[in-house]
C-alpha positions as CSV (number, residue, x, y, z in Angstrom):
1,M,-95.8,-86.0,42.6
2,G,-97.6,-83.5,40.3
3,G,-99.1,-81.6,43.2
4,K,-100.3,-78.0,43.0
5,R,-97.6,-75.4,43.0
6,T,-98.1,-71.9,44.3
7,V,-95.8,-69.2,43.0
8,G,-95.4,-66.0,45.0
9,D,-93.4,-62.9,44.9
10,I,-91.0,-62.3,47.8
11,K,-89.4,-59.1,46.5
12,G,-89.3,-56.3,49.0
13,N,-89.0,-58.5,52.0
14,S,-86.1,-58.5,54.5
15,F,-84.6,-61.7,55.6
16,G,-81.9,-62.5,58.1
17,S,-78.4,-63.7,57.2
18,N,-79.3,-67.4,57.9
19,T,-82.5,-67.6,55.7
20,N,-82.9,-70.5,53.3
21,I,-85.3,-70.1,50.4
22,Q,-86.2,-73.3,48.5
23,G,-87.7,-73.5,45.1
24,D,-87.0,-73.9,41.4
25,Y,-84.4,-71.6,40.0
26,V,-83.5,-69.9,43.3
27,S,-80.3,-68.0,43.4
28,Q,-79.1,-67.0,46.9
29,S,-76.2,-64.9,47.9
30,N,-75.0,-63.7,51.2
31,I,-72.7,-60.7,50.9
32,K,-70.3,-60.5,53.8
33,Q,-67.0,-58.8,54.0
34,K,-64.9,-61.8,53.2
35,T,-61.3,-61.9,54.1
36,E,-60.1,-60.6,50.7
37,I,-62.4,-57.6,50.8
38,Q,-61.6,-56.9,54.4
39,S,-57.9,-57.0,53.6
40,A,-58.4,-54.6,50.7
41,L,-60.3,-52.2,52.9
42,N,-57.5,-52.3,55.5
43,D,-54.9,-51.6,52.8
44,L,-57.0,-48.7,51.4
45,E,-57.4,-47.3,54.9
46,Q,-53.7,-47.4,55.5
47,K,-53.1,-45.5,52.2
48,I,-55.6,-42.9,53.3
49,K,-53.7,-42.4,56.6
50,L,-50.6,-41.6,54.6
51,I,-52.2,-38.6,52.8
52,S,-50.3,-35.5,53.9
53,D,-52.8,-32.9,52.7
54,E,-55.5,-32.7,55.5
55,K,-58.3,-31.5,53.2
56,S,-57.7,-34.4,50.8
57,K,-57.4,-36.8,53.7
58,E,-60.7,-35.5,55.1
59,D,-62.5,-35.9,51.7
60,V,-61.2,-39.4,51.1
61,S,-62.1,-40.4,54.6
62,L,-65.6,-39.3,54.0
63,Y,-65.9,-41.4,50.8
64,F,-64.2,-44.3,52.6
65,D,-66.8,-44.3,55.3
66,M,-69.6,-44.2,52.7
67,L,-67.8,-47.0,50.8
68,L,-68.0,-49.2,54.0
69,K,-71.7,-48.5,54.3
70,Y,-72.4,-49.3,50.7
71,I,-70.4,-52.5,50.8
72,E,-72.4,-53.6,53.9
73,E,-75.6,-52.7,52.0
74,N,-74.4,-54.4,48.7
75,K,-75.0,-51.3,46.5
76,P,-72.6,-51.7,43.6
77,T,-73.5,-48.4,41.9
78,K,-72.8,-46.4,45.0
79,I,-69.7,-48.4,45.7
80,E,-68.5,-47.5,42.2
81,K,-69.2,-43.8,42.8
82,C,-67.2,-43.8,46.1
83,L,-64.3,-45.6,44.5
84,T,-64.3,-43.1,41.6
85,K,-64.2,-40.2,44.0
86,I,-61.3,-41.8,46.0
87,K,-59.5,-42.5,42.8
88,E,-59.7,-38.9,41.8
89,I,-57.7,-38.0,44.9
90,I,-55.3,-40.8,45.5
91,G,-55.2,-42.6,42.1
92,V,-56.0,-46.3,41.6
93,T,-54.6,-48.8,44.1
94,A,-54.6,-52.6,44.0
95,S,-57.0,-52.6,47.0
96,M,-59.5,-50.5,45.1
97,L,-59.3,-52.8,42.1
98,T,-59.9,-55.8,44.4
99,I,-63.0,-54.2,45.9
100,A,-64.3,-53.1,42.5
101,S,-63.9,-56.6,41.0
102,K,-65.8,-58.2,43.9
103,F,-68.8,-56.0,43.2
104,G,-68.6,-56.0,39.4
105,V,-67.8,-52.3,39.1
106,T,-65.2,-50.6,36.8
107,L,-62.7,-47.9,37.8
């Protein structure tokens, strides 16, 4: 059982969503838009639709589209920036807090 072990670096590689990496101390995560996140995004989108000022609605919609992209790419820093910009226009909503908590960002 004490066979030779080879340790390699797999950083910078791209794997599909059904990849299984085995080894000691491996931590795997698969970020998908879970039901709770999707529900929060739907709620936020509905709030955006209710904005009466067209310029504000346009600005928030732009940040919302970027937010969707960054959630898909799992980029917490960029998610936080989008949520902060949205917050400046519409204030904090429960849906925004849900999204922020799932990605470990603060509003």
